[in-house]
N, C-alpha and C positions, 0 to 999 in steps of 0.2 A: 377561548379565553377561560382560564381556570377561575375557581370561585373567589380566590383572594384578589385577583386582578379585577374581577367584576366589582367586588366590594370597594376596592380602591377607587375605581372609576366613578361609582355611584357616590362615594364620599366626596370626591371632587365636584360632582354635579350638585351636591348638597350645598357646597360653598358658593357656587355660582348663583344660587337663588337670591342671595343677599347683595350681589354685586350691582353697582350702578348700571342702569340701562338693561337690566334683565328683561328678556322677552320670553314668554311662556312657550309659544308655539315652536320656535327653533329648538329650544331646550328640550321640550317633550319629544320632538322628532328624533333628535340625535340619541337621547336616552333610550327611547323605545327601540330604535334600530340596534343599539348595542345589546339590549336585553333580548331581542328577538334572535340575534346572532349567537348569543351565549347560551340561551335557554331553549329557544325554539319559537318560531313565529306564533303569534296569538297567545302567548303565555299569560297567566293571570296577572303578573306584574305589569306587563305592557298594557293590558286592558284597563287596569286601575289608573295608570298614568294618562292614558288617552282620554279619560273622563275628567281630568283636572281642568278647571276653568277659574278665571279670576272671580273672587267674591265681589259683589256689587252692593252699593248703598245709594240711597237717594240724596242728592245734594241740592240744597236750596240757596246756594251762593249766587246764582244768576236769577234772572227775572222769572224763570219757570223751573219747576223741579226737573232734575236731570239725574240719570243713573250714571255713576262713576265707579271706577275700580277702588275697592278697599284694599290697598296694597299691604298694610300690616296684617290683616286677616288672611289675605291670599298667601303671603309669604309663609305664615304659620301653617296654613293648610298644606302647602306644597312641601315644606320641610317635614312635617309630621308624616305625610304620606310616604315620602322617600325614606325616612328613618324606619318606618314599618317594613318597607320592602327590603331594606338592608338587613334588618333583624331576621326577617323570614328567610332570606338567602343564606344567612349565617347558619341557620338551623336546617336548611333545605338539604335533603339527601341528594347526592349526585345521581344523575340519570344513569340507569342501568345500561349495559351494552346493548341489550335488545331494544330499549327505548331510543338510543342513539341511532341504531340501524333502521328502526322504523321511521324516524325523522328524515334520515337521508333518503330512504326509499320513497317516502311520501313526496319529498322535494323533487326527486328525479321524475317520478310519475306525473306530478303536476306540471313540470316543465315539458315533458313529452306530450301530454294532453293539450297543452297550450299551443305548441308549435306544429303538431302533426294533424293532418286531416283524418276523417273517419276511416277511409280505406287503409291509410298508412298505419293508423293505430291498430286496426284489425290484423294487418300483416305482422306488426310488432308483437301482438298478443299471441298469434300463431307461432311465430319464430321463437319467442321465449318459452313457449310450452313444449318445445321439442326436447325429448329426454336425452338423446345422444348429443354429447357436447360438440363433436365435430360438425354434425348436421346443423345444430343450433347456431354455431358460429358462422357457418356458411350461409344460412338463411338470414341472419342479422347483417352480414356483410352485403348480401344482395339488396336488402332494404336500404342500407346506408348508401350504397352506390346509386340508388334511384333518387336520393334526396338532393336538392339544390344545395350548393356549398354555403350560401347565405343562411339557410335554415340550420344546417349543421353547426355553423359558427355561433348562431344565436342559442342553440340548444346547449352547446358546450359552455358558452359564456354564462348562461343562466345556471347550469348545474354547478359550475365552479364558484360562482358568486354566492349561491344560496347554501352551500355546504362548507363548513369551516375545515378545510383540509390543509391550509397553509402551514400549520405547525407539524404536519405529518410528511411534508415533502423533503 
């Protein structure tokens, strides 16, 4: 997702805050997911949004004091936070190619570490360290052939879902 598409999406999310029946948690979840996919998991904007919560006040309308949502104050806080994020993205420098490569490498390594056992990871480390390309490919193929097809499918699914490659196919 390019910067302008991200800003358009966030501007649409800004409008949703004032809609009837707005619920913070689903809104936060979808907005954070888009930010993570566009900028990278755990980015500063996602962290900021994840901390958003409804403002509360004490209501004395019933027999006992009760904490209730202060919707006007909450809406203002949500809107100002999202506006700040949009402004920062407008001025945010595009990720360098090396930063993009680092993100993809990190995602792939995380996926492999999640799905492979210790001995398999060690074999992968040895295979990827081979200097000769033909020997390296042969060692990697040997490792892949030893893996269960379900594990291979999950690895491929996770790598493809975590790395935005759809626009490059």
